[in-house]
N, C-alpha and C positions, 0 to 999 in steps of 0.2 A: 502424553507429554513425557519426554525422557528426563530422568533425574540422575544421569550418570555422573559419578564422582571418581571415576577410575583413571583420570588423566587423558581421556579421549575427547574431552569437551573442545579441545583445540581443533579437532577434526569433525565437528558437528556437521559441516557442509557436505561431507561425503555421504551421509545418510539422509540429508534434508530433502523434503519435497517442497520445491519452490514454486510459488504461484505469483506470476507477474501481474500487477494490477494497476490500471489507470483509474485513480480515484474519481475523477470527474465523469467517467463513463461507467462506473460500477453500479452504484445504487444511490438513489436520491433520498436522503433522510428527511428533508424539509419541504418536499413537493414544489421545488422551484424549477424542476426540469433538468437539473445538473447534479451529477453525483457529488458527494461530499463526505467528509470524515464522519459525521454522525451516521450517515448511511452505511459506511464501512463498519463502524462499531456495531451497528445493529446486526450485521451479517457475520461477525467473527465466529460465532458458534457454528454456523453453516460451513464456513471455510474450514474450520478445525475438523468438523465431521467428514469432510472430503478427504482428510488425511494430510492436509497441508501443514507443514512445520515451519515454513519461512515465507514471509510476504516480501516481495520486491515491489516497492511503490514507485511508479513512474512520476516524473515531475508534473506539476499541475499549473501551467501558465494560464493567466486569465485571457491572454491574447494568443493568436497564432504565432508559432515560433518563426514564421516567415516574415514577421513584421519588424525584424531587427532587434528582437528582445535578447538581452544578455541572460545567461543562465543564472547568474547571481541574483537577478531580480525575481526569479521564480520563488524564492524562499518566502517573500512577503505574500505572494499570491496563495501559496499553499496554506499559510497560517490563517487565511480568511476563508478557506474552503469549509 
């Protein structure tokens, strides 16, 4: 983990290794068959060991986006994951 304090923190993204992650498809932490945040937390050391420095989390709707779901409604779904 970088601890730079030389004014380059504003450019952190230039050296970042970004891993895009769909929480509900990544790892199931409570054995209900769906990935969740507890599962993600369990795997953070593994992700770090891969060299990842930034996680890009995809939205986690409870229903298919083709069901006319508004993006603003996804926030409550993610908090339940």
